[in-house]
N, C-alpha and C positions, 0 to 999 in steps of 0.2 A: 519747614516754614509754614507758619499759620497764615499771614497775610503779607502780600506783596504789592506795596503802594506803587505803582508804576506811572511816571511821568513821561509822556512821549513830547520830545523836543525837536523843533527845527527852527534854527536861527532864533533862539528865544532866550538869549543870555539876560536880557533885562527883565523878563519874566522871571526866570529862575532866581536872579539876585533879590527880587522883591519878594516872591512868595514861597520859595523853597525854605526859607528859615522857619516859617510857621509850620510846614509839613514835617520837618525834621524834629522840630521842638514837640509837637503834640501828637506824634507817632512814635515816641520812644517807649515801646513796651515789649516784653517778652514775645517772640515769634513774629515780630513785624519787621520788615525791611523796606526801606524807601530806595527805589531804583529809578535811574534817568534812562531811558530808551532814547537814542539819539538818532534822527532820520538824516544822518550825513549832513550835518550843519557846516556851513561856510564861516560862520562867525566864530566868536572865541568862547562858545559854550563849554566845550570840552576842557580847554585850559582853565577856566575859571572854575568848573567843578573840581578838577584834580588839585587845584590850588587851595580851594576854600572849603570843599566838601570831600576830603580824601575817603571817608567812610561810606560815601554814597555810592552804590555800585553803578556802574556804566555798561550798558548794552548798546554798542555802536553798530549801526547797520551801514551797509556799503553804499546805498542811495536813498533818496526820498521816496518812501513807499506809500505816503499819504497816511492819513489817520488809521484807516482800516487795517491795510496789510502791515502797516509799521507796528501796529500792536500785535497782530498775529504773529508775525517774524519774532517779535521781542519776547511775548509771552512763551512762545515755543522754546525759549532758551531759560525759563523761570519756572522753577517747582515750588508751588504753594497751594494751600487748600483754597484760598480765596485770592483773587486779584482785585485791586481796586485801580481802575482806568481813571487817572487824576489829570485834568488839563493843567497846563503849566501856569495859567493865571487863576488859580484858585487859592484863596486864602483859607486854611482851615482853623477850627477851634479846639480848645481843650477838650479832651475826652471824646472827640468826634467819632473814633473807631469803635468806642465801647458799646453803644446801642445796636451798631450794625452787625458786629461780630456775635453778640449775645443772641440776637433775633435770629441770625442765620443758623447758628448752632442748635436753636431749639425748633427750627422750622426747615426740615430737609426738603420739603416740597417748593420752598422759595428759591429760585436761581439767582435774581438780582434784587438788591435793594439800593436805594439812593437817600441820602440826606436831604434836608431842606435846603434849598438854594436860593440865598438872598444875593443882592446886586453889591458888589464891591463899590461900585461907583456911587450907588444910591442905596446906602444900607437898609433904610427903613423898607424897602420894596422888595418884592422877589425879583429873581433874575429871569430873564426871557427863556433861556434855553434850560428848562427843567422845573423850576419853581418848586412846588410841592407835589410833583409827580405828574406824568404824562398820560394823555388819553388821546383817542382819534375818533373822527366822526365817520359817518356812513360812506362818505366819498374819499376818505384817505387823508384828510387834512388833520395833523397833530395840533393839541393845544394841552394846556396844563392847569391843574389846580393852582390858581394864582395868576394865569395868563391866558387870555383869548385872542388869537390873532396878535394885533399890535398893542393892546391894553394889558398893562402889567399892574396887579394890585399892590396895595401897601400890605406888609405882612402885619397883622393885628391880633395874630393867634387864631384866626378863623380856620385855619388847616393845620392845627396842632394835633392832629389825631393819625394814628397809622391807618394807611389806606393802601387796598390793592390797586394796582395801576395797569395800564396797557403797556406804557414803555417808561424807562428810566433814563435820565440823561447821561450822555456820554461824558459830561463834565467831571462828574463823580460818581463812577458807576462800578458798584461793589458786586461782584458776581463770583459765583461758585465755579471754580476752575474745571470741575467735572462736567458741569453743565454746559460751559462754555465751549469746551471741546467737543461733547456730544451734539451740540447743535451747530457746529461748524465755524464757529467764532464770526468775526464780522466779515462782510462780504467785500473783498478786495477789489471787485469791480466798481465799487461805489467810489472809491479812492477816499471821499470825505463827504460828510453830511448826510443824515438819515440812517447811517449804517446800524447805529444803536437801536432805532425804531424797528429796521428790518429783523435784527437779532432777536429783540423783544417778541416781535409778532411770532417768530418761529417758535421761540420758547412757550409763549402762551398756548399757541397751537398743540405743542407736545405735552401740555399738562402742567408746566411749571407755573408758579406764581411770581409776580413782581410787586414790591412794596416800597412805600415811601416811609421812613422813620424820621419824623420831624423832630425828635429828640437829639438828632445829630444835626448841626447846623454848619454850612460853610458859605463863602462869599466868593462869587464868580464876577471877574470883569466881563466876560463875554465879548466875543467879536475880536479876540485876541489875533487870530489869523486873518479872517476877513469879516469886514463889518457887514451889517444888514443891508446896505444899499449897494454893495459891491456886485456887479452884474454876474461875475464868475460863481459867487455865492448862489444867486438866483438860479442860474443854470444848474448848478449841482443838486440844489434842492428840488426843483422841478423834474429834472430827468430822474434822480434817484427815488423821488417819491412814486412816480409811475412804474419804475422797475420793482419797487417794493410791493406795490399793489400787484403787479402781475405775478410774482414770485409766490405772494401769500394768501391772495383773496380766494375763498372757496368759489367753486364753478358758479353756485347759484348768486354769488356777489359780483363776480369778476366784471361780467358784461355791463351791468348797471353802473358800476363804479367807473369803468373806463369811458363809457358813454357820456356821463354827466362831466368827466374832467375834460373831455374834448372841448365841451362848451365853456366850462369854468375857467380852464387855463387861458383860452383865447380871450375870454373877456378879462381876465387878469391882466394879460398882455396890453390890451388897449387901455385899461386904467393906468398902467404905467406910462403909457403914450401920452395921455390926456395929463398926467402930471409932469411932463417934459423928462421922464427917466428913459430916454432912448436905449440906453445900454441894457437895462432890465427888459424892456420891450423885446428886443432882439434875443435875449438870453432865453426867454419863454420859447420862442420859435426853434432856437437852437436845441433846447432841451427836449421838446417834443420830436424834433428830426432824429436826434442822436437815440432816443428811446427807441423808436421804430427800427433803427439800424441794429441795436444791441438786443433787442427783444428775442430774436431767434436764439441767441447764445445762452438765453435764461430758460430755454425749454426744459432741459434737464433738472435745473435747480427747481423749477415749479412741480415737476413731476415727483421729485424727491420730498419736497415739502408736503404735497398732497398726500402721498403714501404714508406719511408719519403724522398726520393729524389725528390727535384723539380728543381734542376739545373744539367742536364746531360752535359752539355757542360762548363767545367771548364777551362776558358782561361790561368790560371796560371800553367797547366800541359804542360810541354814542350814537343812537339809532336815527338821529336827526341830522340836519345840516348846520354846522357850526357857523358857515358863512351866511346862511340865511338868517339864522338867529341873530347874529352880529350886526349885519347891514339894514335887514328889514324890521327885526324885532329889538333892535338896540340892546341886545344883551351881551355885556362885556364882562360880567362877573360868573365865575364858575359855579358859586353857590346858588345862583339864579337859574341854573339850567335844571330842565324837567326832564328825567330819564324815563 
């Protein structure tokens, strides 16, 4: 098989009903198979698929393994040259796969690419989780071409060029299967959130490229599982971001990054408190506490990552603070950043 488009589902029957038709319709080509991997749903997802999409292959897991390990366990049962990790709340467009396949075939040094991600709810705008490709600042904060922190830009064609990235969104993650397996796949200990950025960091450190191809366009609802204000999502994002930094930052970067994050994270927590978001305030403290407990279990992972680094200068890491630029310099547009 050339391409396996794999949708990980957990109690997402409504999402499948709404968005699977576009995936099936616009992915009908030789060598492409659409697969739904199910994380032990308790709704009627599987009967719905069996009745309405008998040609869509099902990979059924015995329990909910989360996003990261759910995909790892599902992809282990699938043989293809390329995997597409596609969220269940993504609407694809005609010929969406063609630019991705052509580019990956022609560039064996590219491990991952992503399409341009627009908002399904507000189509003129980019979608928060991915937009036109992901980057990271010197303190480990992710941002996108088309989205900085909470500000999302309208898509006016300003980012319609191919672009090397630091990370590609897990909402529509087109990955070379060989590279996915060679780099260890998604980290199951993350459960969900930040796992694709962690994997991309490993890949960039090991010499692979990651690219956005805006000729391909998809529309993503976003927040389909947990919305942005959910304290559990806040907890996972803060905890996993710290674990990601610990795993991947070079020794010369690590101390500075973690020192800065100690203050920035607690500052962020008190901003949540001032806004009346008590759940998010508590989530930041819980995340840092859990990171401290989990850190020792990541020592071997960090050691392996450091041993396999071949690219010590990753140009897609922004050398300044995106938070400082946003709040103090009022820079909220990617094209206004000075590298």
